[in-house]
C-alpha positions in Angstrom: 8.0 3.0 -21.1 5.0 1.2 -19.5 3.5 4.2 -17.7 4.2 6.9 -20.3 2.1 10.0 -19.8 0.1 8.4 -17.0 -0.4 10.5 -13.8 0.3 8.3 -10.8 -0.3 9.2 -7.1 1.5 7.3 -4.4 0.9 7.6 -0.7 3.8 6.7 1.7 6.3 7.7 -1.0 9.1 8.8 1.3 10.4 5.3 2.2 10.1 1.6 1.9 7.7 0.2 -0.7 6.3 3.6 -1.4 9.7 5.1 -2.3 10.5 2.1 -4.5 7.1 2.5 -6.2 7.6 6.2 -6.8 11.1 5.6 -8.3 9.8 2.8 -10.5 6.9 4.8 -11.8 9.2 7.7 -12.7 11.5 5.4 -14.6 8.5 4.1 -16.5 7.6 7.6 -17.7 4.8 8.5 -15.3 4.0 11.9 -14.0 4.2 11.1 -10.3 2.9 12.7 -7.2 4.4 11.4 -3.9 2.6 12.0 -0.6 4.0 11.3 2.8 3.7 12.7 6.3 7.4 13.7 6.2 9.0 16.1 3.8 10.9 14.4 1.0 12.2 15.1 -2.4 12.3 12.7 -5.4 13.9 13.5 -8.7 11.2 13.6 -11.4 8.3 13.6 -9.0 6.0 16.2 -7.3 6.2 15.7 -3.6 3.9 17.0 -0.8 3.3 16.3 2.8 0.0 15.0 4.3 -1.0 13.5 7.6 -3.4 10.7 6.7 -4.6 10.6 10.3 -6.2 14.0 9.6 -9.0 13.5 7.0 -9.2 17.0 5.7 -5.5 17.1 4.9 -6.0 14.6 2.1 -8.5 16.8 0.4 -6.0 19.7 0.6 -3.2 17.5 -0.7 -5.4 16.4 -3.6 -5.8 20.0 -4.7 -2.1 20.4 -4.7 -1.7 17.2 -6.8 -4.2 18.3 -9.3 -2.5 21.7 -9.7 0.9 20.1 -10.1 0.3 17.0 -12.3 -3.4 16.7 -13.0 -6.0 14.1 -11.9 -4.4 10.8 -11.3 -4.9 7.9 -13.7 -3.5 5.6 -11.0 -3.7 5.8 -7.2 -1.4 3.6 -5.2 -1.9 3.5 -1.4 1.3 2.4 0.3 1.1 4.5 3.5 0.3 2.6 6.6 0.4 2.9 10.4 1.0 0.1 12.9 1.0 -0.6 16.6 2.2 -3.6 18.5 -0.3 -5.3 20.8 -2.8 -8.1 20.9 -6.6 -7.4 21.1 -6.7 -7.1 24.8 -3.7 -4.8 25.0 -4.6 -2.5 22.1 -6.4 0.7 23.1 -9.5 1.8 21.3 -7.6 5.0 20.4 -4.9 3.1 18.7 -7.3 0.8 16.8 -9.2 3.9 15.5 -6.0 5.6 14.5 -4.7 2.6 12.6 -8.0 2.3 10.8 -8.1 6.0 9.9 -4.7 5.8 8.3 -4.8 2.4 6.7 -8.4 2.0 5.7 -10.1 5.4 6.0 -7.5 7.1 3.8 -8.0 4.4 1.1 -11.7 5.0 1.3 -11.1 8.8 0.9 -8.7 8.3 -2.0 -11.5 6.5 -3.8 -14.1 9.2 -3.0 -11.7 12.0 -4.1 -10.2 10.5 -7.3 -12.5 7.8 -8.6 -15.1 10.3 -10.1 -12.5 11.7 -12.6 -11.4 8.2 -13.5 -15.1 7.3 -14.1 -15.5 10.3 -16.4 -12.5 9.2 -18.4 -13.6 5.6 -18.5 -10.3 4.2 -17.2 -8.1 4.2 -14.2 -6.6 2.0 -11.5 -6.2 1.7 -7.8 -3.7 -0.5 -6.1 -4.0 -0.9 -2.3 -1.2 -2.3 -0.2 -2.5 -4.8 2.3 -0.5 -7.6 3.9 -0.6 -11.3 4.4 -1.5 -10.5 8.0 -4.8 -9.4 6.5 -5.3 -13.0 5.3 -3.8 -15.2 7.9 -3.8 -12.8 11.0 -0.8 -11.9 13.1 -0.6 -12.4 16.9 0.5 -9.2 18.5 -0.6 -7.0 15.6 -4.4 -7.0 16.2 -5.1 -3.5 14.9 -2.8 -3.7 11.9 -3.9 -7.1 10.8 -7.6 -6.1 11.1 -7.0 -3.0 9.0 -5.2 -4.9 6.3 -8.1 -7.4 6.2 -10.5 -4.5 5.8 -8.4 -3.3 2.8 -8.9 -6.6 1.0 -12.7 -6.3 1.4 -12.6 -2.6 0.4 -10.7 -3.6 -2.7 -13.3 -6.1 -3.8 -16.1 -3.7 -3.1 -14.6 -0.8 -5.0 -13.8 -3.1 -7.9 -17.4 -4.1 -8.2 -18.6 -0.5 -7.9 -16.2 0.9 -10.5 -15.9 -1.9 -13.0 -18.7 -0.7 -15.2 -16.8 2.6 -15.8 -13.6 0.7 -16.6 -11.8 1.6 -13.4 -9.8 -1.3 -11.8 -9.0 -1.9 -8.2 -6.5 -4.5 -6.9 -4.7 -5.4 -3.7 -1.2 -6.5 -3.0 -0.3 -8.5 0.2 3.4 -8.7 1.0 5.0 -10.7 3.8 8.2 -9.4 5.5 9.8 -6.8 3.3 13.2 -5.4 4.2 12.2 -1.9 5.2 13.2 0.4 8.1 9.9 -0.5 9.7 10.7 -4.2 9.6 14.2 -3.6 10.9 12.8 -1.5 13.7 10.4 -4.2 14.7 13.3 -6.6 15.5 14.7 -4.1 18.0 11.8 -4.9 20.3 13.3 -8.3 20.9 16.0 -9.1 23.5 18.0 -10.6 20.7 17.3 -8.7 17.4 19.6 -10.8 15.3 17.8 -14.0 16.4 14.4 -12.4 15.8 15.5 -11.4 12.3 16.7 -14.9 11.5 13.5 -16.6 12.8 11.5 -14.2 10.7 13.6 -14.9 7.6 13.2 -18.6 8.0 9.4 -18.3 7.7 9.9 -17.5 4.0 10.5 -20.7 2.0 12.5 -18.7 -0.6 15.0 -18.0 2.1 15.0 -14.2 2.1 13.0 -11.2 2.9 11.3 -9.3 0.1 12.7 -6.1 -1.2 10.7 -2.9 -1.8 11.6 -3.3 -5.5 10.0 -6.9 -5.5 6.7 -5.3 -4.4 7.0 -2.3 -6.7 7.4 -4.6 -9.7 4.0 -6.3 -8.9 2.4 -2.9 -8.2 3.7 -1.6 -11.6 2.1 -4.6 -13.4 -1.3 -4.1 -11.7 -1.2 -0.4 -12.4 -0.3 -0.8 -16.1 -2.4 -1.7 -19.1 -0.8 -5.1 -19.1 -3.3 -5.8 -16.3 -6.3 -4.3 -18.1 -8.5 -7.4 -17.5 -7.6 -7.8 -13.8 -9.7 -6.3 -11.0 -10.9 -7.2 -7.5 -7.8 -9.4 -7.0 -5.7 -10.0 -3.9 -2.1 -10.8 -4.9 0.2 -12.4 -2.4 3.9 -11.7 -2.7 5.5 -13.4 0.3 8.3 -15.8 -0.6 6.0 -18.6 0.1 5.4 -17.6 3.8 1.6 -17.9 3.8 1.7 -21.3 2.2 4.3 -22.5 4.8 2.2 -21.2 7.6 -1.0 -22.9 6.5 0.8 -26.1 5.9 2.1 -26.1 9.5 -1.4 -25.5 10.8 
């Protein structure tokens, strides 16, 4: 088992990519702590609730994680918030909320858990960004900006922690078939057509699955990636290449 005896913390573990990551880590022998703002149960994992929009809640959740499974060897930040709207439409309050959840919580995860990793001389962070953080996304101003910030935070933390043997990498999916994606299509007058248009943006001809992303996260979290840090890894069925080619 690739994560045998490793302690792994996953945010956003109740659904989508986070849930797939939690399940995969459990199967690979890790001691897993799953955090989410909704109550959830996962066989083989410790679960607890936390609202990442409230900074102090993460510190309290960290204490519960340490008591239950110990200091994490790996931290995987899957939780995210989003709001539809372009730059002019998006309120400052929404922009600040999106950054608190998506970027601020990643920053706090580093502050809380990196010191123990540094003392051990090993550890890994995997932050979930998005191709929107690379190519942008009209109508998702706050979300895309926050995901771009995560890419830069990844590179900065990687430089800061490399001397102590702690690695930091970033994963950038395109459209992954999750409840959040399916809900986004309902905003359209013709959800089925909106879904098909989105699918066709991916040259491989399908949406990603949460397991597709969890597989890449597992690799970056494992010792198989022991000489990889500061990287931004696109997993998008070719969507970002197709978009750039059209431009």
